[in-house]
Steps between C-alpha positions, in 0.01 A plus 500: 500500500272471204789412271616238747154339494505502121839332514367230729207441266730476198726257683199292595379496141844399377517216752152381406586531130824305534326237709229473237760470222685230689175314556417530129839363395474211745144431393592503133805284557305241695168486316486690174839473331581136578347205315269332749286187510727267303468132577829352617685380190853363525716203413355323804136611474460451124568191290425631151565829324374583151647795310319597181528772238283451194571154359826461695469312828723344763387266774721454806420191708625424850581145604606362838409590857646656813682176588656418164533860388336686214594498133346727238474373142429654161435261209609215732838667551635667815446874508826697501556569871626861476205585275255337740648683799473832315135428422401417857691801630291720271183321615588569865528870411132498402403526865673839522413615147455877476195661341591685180164553325127479572349615170409215259586737215866436586476122465593482132790740542639277775425178313257362759171536311290188448652296219837672538811428702575164660237312699654325799271251676588319822334170595473274801450125455553565126132603458399766754578849374663709773577823315507635147717801425573698187863605465553798275782670321843500666659843529882486482538856625320425827542119498139441599244241398143630491250265662120492503277243662251354255170685533650795689583854386799589717846450353801437721874487446760251623878497447607294197867471408416400143203457270522119487398444862147393398575370151232273347761334275574142619863526389545794734459265797730220386860458611723638221821364656624201301830448678683659791818297548795626700827481303682325786245216493557408134733203445461456126280598207415286198401656167314313226429651158404348166859528376708449814510378856750589775532586867684746721616392843769566758819293512674390825674838514165680499549635148219494245562285194299409193455124453423352158309171441830319433618593850748765389514799735624852432508817714173692481478871439429663841287768337275235344473317833405822679243574231328164548513507880371856502207404278408210727518714812170659399324383186159667457234436237330768295171309489321166507370285217131403516369146454406550135849623426670202664287216361741410220827585673743209531751567777629144467690627196603853600695742285730555797535346844704611799542266797626667816655259749516645850682388814335243725446760773381773263178690564396439138486143363646390169269602217461521121397793288346396167463760225291507183499778244183712508575787261784732406506663843384239751535139611283252689663366815394206717643348818416154641372626836220713350218461251545864406641583159688826523567750225846657509659762283798375299693808599451412867649150464773573248751502788385148597466318168868505408685269262842336517648792311386734776674291767828432320789728590672680216852376573639684201483835682 
């Protein structure tokens, strides 16, 4: 009988202990381990974001309204949409950020000490500060970004797919895509160099031919055609030239120019790519529809900037 009573007491203690543990976990999950008290910051609630690390700073500005739609700009240029979506997704994760440290002694190790990391400030009406956060070191093994509210000790973690989610570099927010033209939409391509000018186009039979200034046409090498069309399908820059770098550039007299003529119903309009030599490894590239001056690697466009010799078939073999 006595042993049975002891058993009942033990069972009761276990039940109480488990209940207490469950309560503790729920309490921690709801109050202590989740970042609380953040003002609502989002693409709709905020109209300016400043990201700063030392002397490097980026300012994202939102234009428009709920009726016309919103557009985010960096250096008066549209922010790259996939990059912007990734940023706001990470921001939304702040409201479920998990506590990872409470001791200020850990701040430097995580890169969130004052004067370290990346300061991210959100504004409303361009002037009213909503929130200021310090984003610390990105850990590739756990794919987390460490976050600390300015003036607070607790450090939280949010999922980050890569370490450029909160980059303070302006170029990291610009659209790197120069051209994305479907091969089926290209009707002809004109090439202009200092020493020669020619075009490639399709004849009535749908075959690609190279056309010389005198009007003479010859069959074009299919491999060269595929190389050019493949390059135009996705042409991406490796960087952007700043204003000081572009002051003396004269794109009216380019070292190379490629004019891509697309079909009337194409998703991409006819455009020109103008190239100027930059150094041994890179070129400047400008297109009429943008004020941006891109920097492209010569190796990346070597399949696009072909000469007549590249297009001519070797009929001797």
